[in-house]
N, C-alpha and C positions, 0 to 999 in steps of 0.2 A: 547648896547641900547636895544636889545631884552630882556635881563634879567631885565632891568629897566621897560619895558612895562609889563612884566609878574608880576613884583612886584606891579605895579600900579593896575592891574586888580585884583590881589589877595586882595589888600587893599580895593578896592571897594566892592568886594564880602563879605568881613568880615564886612564892615560897613552896608551893606544891611541886612545881617543876624542879626546883633545886633538890627537894627530897627525892624525887623520882630519879634524877640523874645520879645522886650519890648512891642510891640502892643499886642501879644497873651497873655501876662500876665496881661493885664489891669484889674483893680479891678472893681467889680460890686458895684454900689452905690444904696442904697435903703433908703426910708423914708416912714413913715406911720403916720396916725392919731391915737394918743394914746387913744382917746375917742371913736373911732369907735367900734361897736359891731360885730366883725368879725365872732363870733359864730352864728350869725343870718343869714348870707349870705348863700344861697343854690343854686341860679341860676345866670346866666349871659347872656349877649348879647352884641353886638357891639354898641358903641356910635355913634351918628350922625357924630361926627368929624372924626371918623375912616372911615366912608362910603363916606364922601364928599372929593372931590379932594382937595389937599392942594394947588394946583396952583404953585408948585415949578418946573416948566418946565425947569428951568436952571440946574437942577440936574437929568436928565433923567435916569442915571445909578443907582440912589439910590431911586428916588421917581417916581414910576410908578405902574400901576395896577398889574403887575406880582409880584412886591415886596410886595404889600398889600396882595395879595392872599397867598403868602408864610408866611407872618407874621400871618395872621389869622389862617392858618392851624397849625402853630407851637404853637401859643398861645392857640388855642382850645385844642390841645393835652395836654398841661400842665395844663390848667384849669380843664379838665376832670380828670386828674391824681390826682388833689387836691380834687376831689369829687364833683365839681360843675357840674350842668346840664344846658345845653343851653336852654333858654326859651325866645323866642322873645316877647311873649305876656306880661309877668310879671317878668322881670329880677330883681334880687336884686342888681346886680352889672353891671355896664356898663364898657366895656373894650375899651380903646383907646390906640393907638400905633403910633409912628412916627419915622422917621429916622432923626437924626441930623448930618449934613454933616460939616466936618472940613477940611480945606486945610492945609497940613503940608509941609513946605519947608525943604527938606533933603539936607544938605551940605556934600560933600565928600572931604576929604583932605588926600592925600596919603603921605604927608611929602615931604622932599627935594629930589631932583634928579639932576644929572649933565646934562647940555646941550651937544650938539655935540661938539667934540673938534674943536678948531680953531687954525690957524697958526698966531703967533704973528706978523710977518712982511710980511704978504701977502703970497699968494700961491707960492709954489716953494721953499720957504725958510725952508727946512726941519730941519735945525739945531736949530731953535728957534720957539717953539710952546707951547701951553698950553691948558687947558680945560676951558670951559665956566663957569660962576658963577652959583651958585645953586639957585633954585627957588622952588615954591610949585605948585603942580598940584591940582587944585580945580574945582569942578563942583557943580551945584545946580539942584535939581529936585523937581518939584511940585507934591505932592502926596495927593489925596483926600481919606478921610476915613469917614465911616459912623458909628454912634453910634445908638443903638436901645433903645427907651424909651417905657416902658409899664406902663399904668396907669389904676387903678381900681377906679371906681366912684360909690359912694352910690347913687342908682337910686332915692330913696325917697327924699333924701336931696340935690341931685345934688352937692355932695361934694366929692372932691378927698380924698380917704382914704389910697391908697397905690401907690407907684411909684418905679419902678426899672429902672436902666440905665446901659447899657453895652457900654462903650466908645470904639471907634476905632476898631470895630469888623468886619466891612464890607469894602471891598476894590474894587476900580473901575476896577482893572485889574485881579480880580479873575475869575476862570473858573467855580466855583461852588458857586454861591450866595445863593442857596437854603440851602446848607450845612452850610454856615456861619450864615445865619439867624436862622436856627434850633439850632445850637450850642449856639448862643447868647441868644435866648429865654430860652433854658434849663438852662443856667447859671443864668439868671435873676430869674427864678422861684425856683431855688435851694435856693435862699435867702428869699423866701416867706414862713414864718413859720406858716401860717394859712391854713384853708381849711374846707370843709364840711365833718365832720366826721360822720354825721348822715345818709349819703346816704346808701340805702339798696343794 
């Protein structure tokens, strides 16, 4: 029985590792306006939507002022690396960002295992006994994941011109959300092929 329990635990750990690996390898999704004049954009600032509370109090681990602060910091770093300058008075681009929360149900199945042995004719009849029938050990766990969306908006036209999405990169049980957010934003902007090349 002890060996069976160890096997079950090992199977659960393997399943959890497989889920973790699939999450970390999630692909970044991007889209942009083919008619936008990206070469004319030099400055940026935050959109009103970014600065206003989203009202999603039901997801406090993913939507709160601390998460917004970390998102802004990470995005500002990447925008400035692309050559853009922050300009509150006259920005060419407005930056918006949000967290998209998804609930994933993870099912674990360790396969078949024998029950405790039982005696076929009642206790005390040692001459006639057998083992219980086989069954499956199953459990289900609810896991919430957050994806990061970054949007760039043409200020003059109030038109979305670029969008990047990193799915399933934030986790409710992580100990370092700042690191997760930073890594997600870096991956998103790695797909951004434009920038202000005229900055002195």
